One Martini backbone bead per residue (centre of mass of N, CA, C, O) as a GRO file, in nm:
protein
  461
    1UNK     BB    1   1.636  -3.727   1.618
    2UNK     BB    2   1.906  -3.901   1.569
    3UNK     BB    3   2.224  -3.875   1.469
    4UNK     BB    4   2.387  -4.017   1.197
    5UNK     BB    5   2.699  -4.192   1.220
    6UNK     BB    6   2.966  -4.266   1.006
    7UNK     BB    7   3.201  -4.530   1.052
    8UNK     BB    8   3.544  -4.566   0.909
    9UNK     BB    9   3.727  -4.869   0.992
   10UNK     BB   10   3.970  -5.147   1.025
   11UNK     BB   11   3.958  -5.099   1.338
   12UNK     BB   12   3.791  -5.245   1.592
   13UNK     BB   13   3.878  -5.067   1.832
   14UNK     BB   14   3.792  -4.795   1.709
   15UNK     BB   15   3.497  -4.863   1.655
   16UNK     BB   16   3.422  -4.921   1.949
   17UNK     BB   17   3.504  -4.648   2.076
   18UNK     BB   18   3.326  -4.462   1.892
   19UNK     BB   19   3.055  -4.591   1.950
   20UNK     BB   20   3.047  -4.531   2.254
   21UNK     BB   21   3.085  -4.226   2.240
   22UNK     BB   22   2.844  -4.149   2.055
   23UNK     BB   23   2.618  -4.284   2.220
   24UNK     BB   24   2.670  -4.114   2.485
   25UNK     BB   25   2.594  -3.836   2.297
   26UNK     BB   26   2.323  -3.923   2.112
   27UNK     BB   27   2.407  -4.093   1.887
   28UNK     BB   28   2.393  -4.294   1.566
   29UNK     BB   29   2.601  -4.538   1.504
   30UNK     BB   30   2.783  -4.664   1.209
   31UNK     BB   31   2.979  -4.948   1.150
   32UNK     BB   32   3.267  -4.970   0.928
   33UNK     BB   33   3.552  -5.150   0.742
   34UNK     BB   34   3.478  -5.030   0.446
   35UNK     BB   35   3.412  -4.865   0.160
   36UNK     BB   36   3.182  -5.048   0.060
   37UNK     BB   37   3.008  -5.034   0.315
   38UNK     BB   38   2.977  -4.728   0.325
   39UNK     BB   39   2.827  -4.691   0.051
   40UNK     BB   40   2.587  -4.872   0.119
   41UNK     BB   41   2.483  -4.703   0.355
   42UNK     BB   42   2.458  -4.421   0.206
   43UNK     BB   43   2.232  -4.517  -0.004
   44UNK     BB   44   1.998  -4.564   0.262
   45UNK     BB   45   2.102  -4.342   0.459
   46UNK     BB   46   2.077  -4.074   0.693
   47UNK     BB   47   2.361  -3.889   0.697
   48UNK     BB   48   2.529  -3.641   0.903
   49UNK     BB   49   2.818  -3.798   0.936
   50UNK     BB   50   3.167  -3.864   0.851
   51UNK     BB   51   3.399  -4.103   0.995
   52UNK     BB   52   3.734  -4.140   0.854
   53UNK     BB   53   3.966  -4.324   0.718
   54UNK     BB   54   4.249  -4.359   0.485
   55UNK     BB   55   4.334  -4.654   0.578
   56UNK     BB   56   4.361  -4.988   0.458
   57UNK     BB   57   4.438  -5.310   0.392
   58UNK     BB   58   4.562  -5.250   0.102
   59UNK     BB   59   4.662  -4.963   0.243
   60UNK     BB   60   4.859  -4.814   0.521
   61UNK     BB   61   4.987  -4.510   0.399
   62UNK     BB   62   4.881  -4.331   0.144
   63UNK     BB   63   4.543  -4.286   0.122
   64UNK     BB   64   4.398  -4.373  -0.147
   65UNK     BB   65   4.138  -4.507  -0.047
   66UNK     BB   66   4.025  -4.254   0.094
   67UNK     BB   67   4.020  -4.065  -0.152
   68UNK     BB   68   3.825  -4.241  -0.318
   69UNK     BB   69   3.596  -4.233  -0.112
   70UNK     BB   70   3.545  -3.932  -0.121
   71UNK     BB   71   3.468  -3.921  -0.421
   72UNK     BB   72   3.227  -4.118  -0.396
   73UNK     BB   73   3.066  -3.955  -0.193
   74UNK     BB   74   3.042  -3.690  -0.365
   75UNK     BB   75   2.878  -3.833  -0.594
   76UNK     BB   76   2.629  -3.885  -0.387
   77UNK     BB   77   2.717  -3.639  -0.175
   78UNK     BB   78   2.774  -3.290  -0.137
   79UNK     BB   79   2.709  -3.233   0.199
   80UNK     BB   80   2.824  -3.439   0.363
   81UNK     BB   81   3.018  -3.469   0.625
   82UNK     BB   82   3.386  -3.498   0.634
   83UNK     BB   83   3.592  -3.677   0.867
   84UNK     BB   84   3.930  -3.713   0.909
   85UNK     BB   85   4.148  -3.978   1.005
   86UNK     BB   86   4.488  -3.938   1.135
   87UNK     BB   87   4.806  -3.975   1.159
   88UNK     BB   88   5.095  -3.816   1.233
   89UNK     BB   89   5.232  -3.888   0.930
   90UNK     BB   90   4.949  -3.769   0.747
   91UNK     BB   91   4.895  -3.460   0.686
   92UNK     BB   92   4.923  -3.436   0.376
   93UNK     BB   93   4.687  -3.627   0.321
   94UNK     BB   94   4.472  -3.456   0.462
   95UNK     BB   95   4.494  -3.218   0.268
   96UNK     BB   96   4.407  -3.382   0.020
   97UNK     BB   97   4.127  -3.447   0.134
   98UNK     BB   98   4.021  -3.158   0.134
   99UNK     BB   99   4.047  -3.122  -0.178
  100UNK     BB  100   3.838  -3.366  -0.236
  101UNK     BB  101   3.598  -3.292   0.019
  102UNK     BB  102   3.673  -3.258   0.290
  103UNK     BB  103   3.610  -3.074   0.599
  104UNK     BB  104   3.797  -3.242   0.807
  105UNK     BB  105   4.047  -3.312   1.072
  106UNK     BB  106   4.192  -3.581   1.282
  107UNK     BB  107   4.401  -3.702   1.515
  108UNK     BB  108   4.585  -3.972   1.607
  109UNK     BB  109   4.499  -3.955   1.890
  110UNK     BB  110   4.207  -3.841   2.023
  111UNK     BB  111   3.994  -3.588   2.136
  112UNK     BB  112   3.681  -3.600   2.237
  113UNK     BB  113   3.596  -3.299   2.239
  114UNK     BB  114   3.704  -3.228   1.959
  115UNK     BB  115   3.545  -3.434   1.796
  116UNK     BB  116   3.258  -3.339   1.881
  117UNK     BB  117   3.287  -3.049   1.780
  118UNK     BB  118   3.328  -3.117   1.482
  119UNK     BB  119   3.068  -3.270   1.432
  120UNK     BB  120   2.869  -3.047   1.516
  121UNK     BB  121   2.970  -2.823   1.325
  122UNK     BB  122   2.936  -2.977   1.054
  123UNK     BB  123   2.634  -3.033   1.085
  124UNK     BB  124   2.543  -2.737   1.095
  125UNK     BB  125   2.660  -2.649   0.824
  126UNK     BB  126   2.500  -2.852   0.653
  127UNK     BB  127   2.218  -2.757   0.738
  128UNK     BB  128   2.254  -2.467   0.633
  129UNK     BB  129   2.303  -2.543   0.336
  130UNK     BB  130   2.036  -2.689   0.288
  131UNK     BB  131   1.857  -2.446   0.364
  132UNK     BB  132   1.962  -2.259   0.144
  133UNK     BB  133   1.877  -2.428  -0.097
  134UNK     BB  134   1.579  -2.434  -0.026
  135UNK     BB  135   1.532  -2.124  -0.027
  136UNK     BB  136   1.617  -2.070  -0.317
  137UNK     BB  137   1.392  -2.243  -0.447
  138UNK     BB  138   1.153  -2.107  -0.309
  139UNK     BB  139   1.210  -1.818  -0.417
  140UNK     BB  140   1.183  -1.890  -0.712
  141UNK     BB  141   0.887  -1.972  -0.697
  142UNK     BB  142   0.784  -1.699  -0.592
  143UNK     BB  143   0.873  -1.531  -0.838
  144UNK     BB  144   0.700  -1.691  -1.048
  145UNK     BB  145   0.421  -1.606  -0.867
  146UNK     BB  146   0.396  -1.293  -0.827
  147UNK     BB  147   0.165  -1.232  -1.050
  148UNK     BB  148  -0.065  -1.386  -0.861
  149UNK     BB  149  -0.087  -1.192  -0.654
  150UNK     BB  150  -0.349  -1.117  -0.407
  151UNK     BB  151  -0.655  -1.007  -0.315
  152UNK     BB  152  -0.950  -1.088  -0.180
  153UNK     BB  153  -1.270  -1.043  -0.326
  154UNK     BB  154  -1.573  -0.995  -0.115
  155UNK     BB  155  -1.932  -0.942  -0.191
  156UNK     BB  156  -2.052  -1.198  -0.241
  157UNK     BB  157  -2.214  -1.473  -0.120
  158UNK     BB  158  -2.044  -1.691  -0.258
  159UNK     BB  159  -1.763  -1.595  -0.163
  160UNK     BB  160  -1.824  -1.593   0.141
  161UNK     BB  161  -1.876  -1.898   0.156
  162UNK     BB  162  -1.592  -1.985   0.079
  163UNK     BB  163  -1.443  -1.845   0.314
  164UNK     BB  164  -1.590  -1.995   0.542
  165UNK     BB  165  -1.491  -2.277   0.464
  166UNK     BB  166  -1.190  -2.223   0.487
  167UNK     BB  167  -1.192  -2.136   0.787
  168UNK     BB  168  -1.300  -2.413   0.890
  169UNK     BB  169  -1.048  -2.604   0.759
  170UNK     BB  170  -0.766  -2.476   0.828
  171UNK     BB  171  -0.700  -2.619   1.115
  172UNK     BB  172  -0.656  -2.854   0.955
  173UNK     BB  173  -0.504  -3.142   0.754
  174UNK     BB  174  -0.688  -3.155   0.528
  175UNK     BB  175  -0.767  -3.229   0.220
  176UNK     BB  176  -0.791  -2.995  -0.060
  177UNK     BB  177  -1.029  -2.918  -0.325
  178UNK     BB  178  -1.038  -2.710  -0.606
  179UNK     BB  179  -1.311  -2.603  -0.800
  180UNK     BB  180  -1.339  -2.490  -1.143
  181UNK     BB  181  -1.291  -2.268  -1.356
  182UNK     BB  182  -1.098  -2.101  -1.542
  183UNK     BB  183  -0.988  -1.809  -1.364
  184UNK     BB  184  -1.122  -1.801  -1.054
  185UNK     BB  185  -0.879  -1.835  -0.821
  186UNK     BB  186  -0.767  -2.099  -0.683
  187UNK     BB  187  -0.476  -2.015  -0.594
  188UNK     BB  188  -0.567  -1.788  -0.403
  189UNK     BB  189  -0.730  -1.970  -0.208
  190UNK     BB  190  -0.492  -2.151  -0.133
  191UNK     BB  191  -0.326  -1.927   0.006
  192UNK     BB  192  -0.541  -1.859   0.216
  193UNK     BB  193  -0.541  -2.133   0.355
  194UNK     BB  194  -0.243  -2.129   0.438
  195UNK     BB  195  -0.254  -1.862   0.611
  196UNK     BB  196  -0.469  -2.004   0.822
  197UNK     BB  197  -0.279  -2.209   0.900
  198UNK     BB  198  -0.037  -2.387   1.095
  199UNK     BB  199   0.173  -2.345   0.822
  200UNK     BB  200   0.236  -2.034   0.757
  201UNK     BB  201   0.554  -2.026   0.832
  202UNK     BB  202   0.575  -2.192   0.596
  203UNK     BB  203   0.573  -2.324   0.291
  204UNK     BB  204   0.435  -2.266  -0.037
  205UNK     BB  205   0.408  -2.522  -0.281
  206UNK     BB  206   0.384  -2.488  -0.630
  207UNK     BB  207   0.221  -2.697  -0.890
  208UNK     BB  208   0.202  -2.738  -1.237
  209UNK     BB  209   0.095  -3.031  -1.372
  210UNK     BB  210   0.075  -2.936  -1.678
  211UNK     BB  211   0.409  -2.866  -1.681
  212UNK     BB  212   0.476  -3.168  -1.614
  213UNK     BB  213   0.654  -3.391  -1.749
  214UNK     BB  214   0.698  -3.724  -1.762
  215UNK     BB  215   1.020  -3.722  -1.772
  216UNK     BB  216   1.027  -3.495  -1.511
  217UNK     BB  217   0.860  -3.578  -1.265
  218UNK     BB  218   1.061  -3.701  -1.056
  219UNK     BB  219   1.262  -3.467  -1.048
  220UNK     BB  220   1.057  -3.244  -0.964
  221UNK     BB  221   0.925  -3.396  -0.709
  222UNK     BB  222   1.194  -3.564  -0.580
  223UNK     BB  223   1.447  -3.529  -0.721
  224UNK     BB  224   1.816  -3.520  -0.755
  225UNK     BB  225   2.124  -3.647  -0.821
  226UNK     BB  226   2.428  -3.622  -0.905
  227UNK     BB  227   2.452  -3.803  -1.211
  228UNK     BB  228   2.169  -3.958  -1.272
  229UNK     BB  229   2.192  -3.784  -1.538
  230UNK     BB  230   2.303  -3.601  -1.791
  231UNK     BB  231   2.176  -3.309  -1.661
  232UNK     BB  232   2.288  -3.379  -1.362
  233UNK     BB  233   2.498  -3.132  -1.225
  234UNK     BB  234   2.305  -3.126  -0.969
  235UNK     BB  235   2.152  -3.121  -0.687
  236UNK     BB  236   1.794  -3.166  -0.634
  237UNK     BB  237   1.511  -3.031  -0.499
  238UNK     BB  238   1.205  -3.129  -0.438
  239UNK     BB  239   0.878  -3.052  -0.372
  240UNK     BB  240   0.836  -3.235  -0.123
  241UNK     BB  241   1.080  -3.121   0.034
  242UNK     BB  242   1.002  -2.816   0.025
  243UNK     BB  243   0.714  -2.883   0.184
  244UNK     BB  244   0.823  -2.927   0.448
  245UNK     BB  245   0.597  -2.820   0.699
  246UNK     BB  246   0.394  -2.740   0.480
  247UNK     BB  247   0.257  -2.665   0.156
  248UNK     BB  248   0.096  -2.849  -0.112
  249UNK     BB  249   0.027  -2.730  -0.451
  250UNK     BB  250  -0.181  -2.895  -0.696
  251UNK     BB  251  -0.222  -2.793  -1.001
  252UNK     BB  252  -0.386  -2.952  -1.230
  253UNK     BB  253  -0.421  -3.265  -1.140
  254UNK     BB  254  -0.546  -3.402  -1.403
  255UNK     BB  255  -0.250  -3.374  -1.563
  256UNK     BB  256  -0.140  -3.618  -1.451
  257UNK     BB  257   0.026  -3.871  -1.535
  258UNK     BB  258  -0.079  -4.188  -1.515
  259UNK     BB  259   0.208  -4.324  -1.467
  260UNK     BB  260   0.246  -4.121  -1.195
  261UNK     BB  261   0.006  -4.158  -0.988
  262UNK     BB  262   0.121  -4.388  -0.806
  263UNK     BB  263   0.362  -4.221  -0.695
  264UNK     BB  264   0.192  -3.999  -0.574
  265UNK     BB  265   0.025  -4.174  -0.382
  266UNK     BB  266   0.255  -4.279  -0.205
  267UNK     BB  267   0.338  -4.002  -0.086
  268UNK     BB  268   0.061  -3.923   0.032
  269UNK     BB  269   0.046  -4.178   0.226
  270UNK     BB  270   0.369  -4.205   0.338
  271UNK     BB  271   0.568  -3.959   0.325
  272UNK     BB  272   0.769  -4.089   0.096
  273UNK     BB  273   1.097  -4.091  -0.079
  274UNK     BB  274   1.307  -4.083  -0.382
  275UNK     BB  275   1.560  -3.992  -0.541
  276UNK     BB  276   1.705  -3.963  -0.826
  277UNK     BB  277   1.970  -4.199  -0.788
  278UNK     BB  278   1.834  -4.302  -0.512
  279UNK     BB  279   1.772  -4.529  -0.217
  280UNK     BB  280   1.701  -4.306  -0.025
  281UNK     BB  281   1.480  -4.247   0.226
  282UNK     BB  282   1.242  -3.986   0.251
  283UNK     BB  283   1.083  -3.748   0.459
  284UNK     BB  284   0.750  -3.592   0.474
  285UNK     BB  285   0.554  -3.287   0.583
  286UNK     BB  286   0.228  -3.213   0.454
  287UNK     BB  287  -0.014  -3.009   0.304
  288UNK     BB  288  -0.289  -3.073   0.089
  289UNK     BB  289  -0.347  -2.903  -0.229
  290UNK     BB  290  -0.593  -2.880  -0.485
  291UNK     BB  291  -0.669  -2.840  -0.849
  292UNK     BB  292  -0.960  -2.809  -1.080
  293UNK     BB  293  -1.159  -2.815  -1.405
  294UNK     BB  294  -1.224  -3.111  -1.368
  295UNK     BB  295  -1.401  -3.416  -1.389
  296UNK     BB  296  -1.288  -3.666  -1.193
  297UNK     BB  297  -1.511  -3.878  -1.203
  298UNK     BB  298  -1.510  -3.906  -1.509
  299UNK     BB  299  -1.208  -3.969  -1.539
  300UNK     BB  300  -1.222  -4.229  -1.369
  301UNK     BB  301  -1.436  -4.379  -1.546
  302UNK     BB  302  -1.231  -4.349  -1.809
  303UNK     BB  303  -0.923  -4.406  -1.698
  304UNK     BB  304  -0.755  -4.113  -1.635
  305UNK     BB  305  -0.811  -4.154  -1.318
  306UNK     BB  306  -0.743  -4.246  -1.014
  307UNK     BB  307  -0.946  -4.343  -0.760
  308UNK     BB  308  -0.748  -4.353  -0.516
  309UNK     BB  309  -0.650  -4.060  -0.561
  310UNK     BB  310  -0.921  -3.918  -0.538
  311UNK     BB  311  -0.979  -4.008  -0.242
  312UNK     BB  312  -0.716  -3.867  -0.125
  313UNK     BB  313  -0.777  -3.546  -0.221
  314UNK     BB  314  -1.116  -3.523  -0.138
  315UNK     BB  315  -1.204  -3.450   0.156
  316UNK     BB  316  -1.233  -3.142   0.055
  317UNK     BB  317  -1.472  -2.956  -0.136
  318UNK     BB  318  -1.422  -2.646  -0.331
  319UNK     BB  319  -1.622  -2.425  -0.504
  320UNK     BB  320  -1.559  -2.193  -0.762
  321UNK     BB  321  -1.724  -1.948  -0.886
  322UNK     BB  322  -1.807  -1.777  -1.138
  323UNK     BB  323  -1.813  -1.445  -1.222
  324UNK     BB  324  -2.111  -1.431  -1.339
  325UNK     BB  325  -2.222  -1.521  -1.032
  326UNK     BB  326  -2.041  -1.256  -0.905
  327UNK     BB  327  -2.110  -0.943  -0.969
  328UNK     BB  328  -2.026  -0.789  -0.702
  329UNK     BB  329  -1.704  -0.837  -0.767
  330UNK     BB  330  -1.622  -0.684  -1.027
  331UNK     BB  331  -1.557  -0.386  -0.950
  332UNK     BB  332  -1.358  -0.435  -0.718
  333UNK     BB  333  -1.164  -0.595  -0.897
  334UNK     BB  334  -1.112  -0.381  -1.113
  335UNK     BB  335  -0.994  -0.171  -0.918
  336UNK     BB  336  -0.759  -0.348  -0.821
  337UNK     BB  337  -0.626  -0.387  -1.102
  338UNK     BB  338  -0.573  -0.090  -1.157
  339UNK     BB  339  -0.386  -0.039  -0.917
  340UNK     BB  340  -0.174  -0.246  -0.999
  341UNK     BB  341  -0.111  -0.122  -1.280
  342UNK     BB  342  -0.026   0.156  -1.180
  343UNK     BB  343   0.218   0.057  -1.022
  344UNK     BB  344   0.364  -0.093  -1.253
  345UNK     BB  345   0.349   0.192  -1.451
  346UNK     BB  346   0.359   0.462  -1.297
  347UNK     BB  347   0.047   0.547  -1.244
  348UNK     BB  348  -0.248   0.675  -1.220
  349UNK     BB  349  -0.535   0.594  -1.111
  350UNK     BB  350  -0.837   0.490  -1.246
  351UNK     BB  351  -1.151   0.537  -1.332
  352UNK     BB  352  -1.495   0.425  -1.367
  353UNK     BB  353  -1.730   0.447  -1.574
  354UNK     BB  354  -2.059   0.376  -1.577
  355UNK     BB  355  -2.070   0.231  -1.861
  356UNK     BB  356  -1.835   0.042  -1.790
  357UNK     BB  357  -1.963  -0.097  -1.553
  358UNK     BB  358  -2.201  -0.213  -1.711
  359UNK     BB  359  -2.026  -0.381  -1.904
  360UNK     BB  360  -1.884  -0.555  -1.689
  361UNK     BB  361  -2.152  -0.681  -1.573
  362UNK     BB  362  -2.264  -0.798  -1.858
  363UNK     BB  363  -2.033  -0.964  -1.899
  364UNK     BB  364  -1.953  -1.319  -1.905
  365UNK     BB  365  -1.662  -1.416  -1.849
  366UNK     BB  366  -1.497  -1.682  -1.966
  367UNK     BB  367  -1.209  -1.603  -1.803
  368UNK     BB  368  -1.273  -1.450  -1.567
  369UNK     BB  369  -1.052  -1.307  -1.355
  370UNK     BB  370  -0.818  -1.319  -1.552
  371UNK     BB  371  -0.954  -1.150  -1.774
  372UNK     BB  372  -1.008  -0.897  -1.606
  373UNK     BB  373  -0.711  -0.831  -1.553
  374UNK     BB  374  -0.631  -0.785  -1.851
  375UNK     BB  375  -0.837  -0.564  -1.920
  376UNK     BB  376  -0.744  -0.353  -1.702
  377UNK     BB  377  -0.451  -0.327  -1.789
  378UNK     BB  378  -0.509  -0.232  -2.077
  379UNK     BB  379  -0.676   0.017  -1.998
  380UNK     BB  380  -0.453   0.162  -1.836
  381UNK     BB  381  -0.266   0.194  -2.088
  382UNK     BB  382  -0.480   0.317  -2.319
  383UNK     BB  383  -0.586   0.535  -2.164
  384UNK     BB  384  -0.625   0.905  -2.211
  385UNK     BB  385  -0.762   0.954  -1.950
  386UNK     BB  386  -0.923   0.942  -1.617
  387UNK     BB  387  -1.130   0.737  -1.754
  388UNK     BB  388  -1.298   0.446  -1.797
  389UNK     BB  389  -1.428   0.332  -2.094
  390UNK     BB  390  -1.577   0.117  -2.298
  391UNK     BB  391  -1.361   0.145  -2.535
  392UNK     BB  392  -1.117   0.061  -2.338
  393UNK     BB  393  -1.188  -0.250  -2.292
  394UNK     BB  394  -1.239  -0.440  -2.549
  395UNK     BB  395  -1.514  -0.576  -2.566
  396UNK     BB  396  -1.698  -0.811  -2.691
  397UNK     BB  397  -2.003  -0.697  -2.763
  398UNK     BB  398  -2.078  -0.462  -2.559
  399UNK     BB  399  -2.325  -0.319  -2.677
  400UNK     BB  400  -2.507  -0.568  -2.707
  401UNK     BB  401  -2.500  -0.639  -2.406
  402UNK     BB  402  -2.635  -0.378  -2.295
  403UNK     BB  403  -2.909  -0.413  -2.491
  404UNK     BB  404  -3.022  -0.705  -2.438
  405UNK     BB  405  -3.224  -0.691  -2.202
  406UNK     BB  406  -3.455  -0.496  -2.326
  407UNK     BB  407  -3.471  -0.699  -2.598
  408UNK     BB  408  -3.532  -1.008  -2.521
  409UNK     BB  409  -3.870  -0.987  -2.575
  410UNK     BB  410  -3.837  -0.946  -2.858
  411UNK     BB  411  -3.845  -0.995  -3.171
  412UNK     BB  412  -3.636  -1.174  -3.385
  413UNK     BB  413  -3.684  -0.990  -3.644
  414UNK     BB  414  -3.508  -0.738  -3.545
  415UNK     BB  415  -3.234  -0.847  -3.663
  416UNK     BB  416  -3.342  -0.725  -3.963
  417UNK     BB  417  -3.274  -0.452  -3.929
  418UNK     BB  418  -3.167  -0.167  -4.002
  419UNK     BB  419  -2.903   0.023  -3.904
  420UNK     BB  420  -3.055   0.281  -3.820
  421UNK     BB  421  -3.241   0.143  -3.609
  422UNK     BB  422  -3.021   0.030  -3.428
  423UNK     BB  423  -2.874   0.299  -3.373
  424UNK     BB  424  -3.116   0.443  -3.249
  425UNK     BB  425  -3.154   0.254  -3.010
  426UNK     BB  426  -2.877   0.288  -2.877
  427UNK     BB  427  -2.879   0.598  -2.840
  428UNK     BB  428  -3.138   0.614  -2.674
  429UNK     BB  429  -3.040   0.434  -2.439
  430UNK     BB  430  -2.788   0.600  -2.367
  431UNK     BB  431  -2.938   0.863  -2.298
  432UNK     BB  432  -3.108   0.735  -2.074
  433UNK     BB  433  -2.873   0.643  -1.894
  434UNK     BB  434  -2.765   0.971  -1.891
  435UNK     BB  435  -3.009   1.168  -1.872
  436UNK     BB  436  -2.942   1.331  -2.161
  437UNK     BB  437  -2.626   1.320  -2.176
  438UNK     BB  438  -2.448   1.366  -2.463
  439UNK     BB  439  -2.150   1.359  -2.379
  440UNK     BB  440  -2.154   1.082  -2.235
  441UNK     BB  441  -2.271   0.917  -2.465
  442UNK     BB  442  -2.049   0.979  -2.673
  443UNK     BB  443  -1.812   0.870  -2.506
  444UNK     BB  444  -1.923   0.574  -2.473
  445UNK     BB  445  -1.923   0.541  -2.811
  446UNK     BB  446  -1.664   0.706  -2.938
  447UNK     BB  447  -1.750   1.003  -2.980
  448UNK     BB  448  -1.765   1.300  -3.074
  449UNK     BB  449  -1.956   1.567  -3.032
  450UNK     BB  450  -2.006   1.643  -3.328
  451UNK     BB  451  -2.065   1.355  -3.437
  452UNK     BB  452  -2.309   1.302  -3.253
  453UNK     BB  453  -2.489   1.543  -3.351
  454UNK     BB  454  -2.504   1.453  -3.645
  455UNK     BB  455  -2.653   1.188  -3.578
  456UNK     BB  456  -2.900   1.310  -3.444
  457UNK     BB  457  -2.986   1.465  -3.696
  458UNK     BB  458  -3.006   1.229  -3.895
  459UNK     BB  459  -3.211   1.059  -3.688
  460UNK     BB  460  -3.405   1.253  -3.540
  461UNK     BB  461  -3.328   1.297  -3.202
   0.00000   0.00000   0.00000
């Protein structure tokens, strides 16, 4: 795409000469003869450099009109390069222009080679500055998500099937939506899809749509220009622009405010948008990934989610199964979380005792992988030995969960047994689990050895 250069001068001869020169060098010049025309063009065109005179018809010597134009340009665009053209007798005015925000100046009559060198250099510097701003915001987003990073653990057939599907669609640019319960790791699978795609060298920009308020939606997603509203103290790059050439991941897509869904649909379909406070249309090219734990078809039927937006985002749907359905993944995941916590707290990784493994497998995990991560981090912190035992896990009703399976076919009236009978049943089953090893059984129930033997004696076991 040719670089668009805005030329501002009230001398038709100069406009004509610069237009011919710039066009011959592969630029796309736009000629204007007044500050008003220049600002109108800047408001809707993507200008790569401005070449402007300081004096116009209202005042041919002081340069005041040019200085005011520089200030107006900087109020609209902080980065666009401004190159001032000045006559021999107005060098001091040119210096004032630099102080106002101009990037460079050249004297009239100019040397073509020098003028072209200045334009190219200033354009490159501006591109570098824009890229730096973009990288700073991308890095900030990456730091905010650092605690979510991790490797995918796949031992179960269900998880392996998910990975196979991701590998199959990764090479295309099709929109993908991940569905499943909260905490199943949808964002992790989205990152895996990005890493396998042809856009892996570019950024993955994640947005939690549930955290984007309706009032800040446009600023967050499209960006804003300086001064566009009260708190807009600097120009901000929006998420769509940050995701250009990369991947945009919209998590919790169902929580997008209904009033903003039409604006979201337009960007997804046309790949273009305008910053808040600007009428200049910008283009972006990204691969879309979304995620939700909501039934979007039901939400669409109830009028809470636009049907046309639903059709746009779910080219490929991949469901992430809950952790309770992929039991084979639980212990490898728990081990990985322990290792991560050990690194975080500078401690040696702990092993998981057999009875703790049994408890982890039997627990229903309503919070899925996210809950497992919290449980293992807490266990790593609180465990006083070298192995994680069941009492270190802090799982609700862990003992009842462990003994539930062998008792599930017994009469419901057994729930009314006295405490001694229930306690005897649990201890007997735990001893059987550890092949009669009383020390391991006592440890798994949280008893000291002496207290456990006193209980065995009391219960006549």
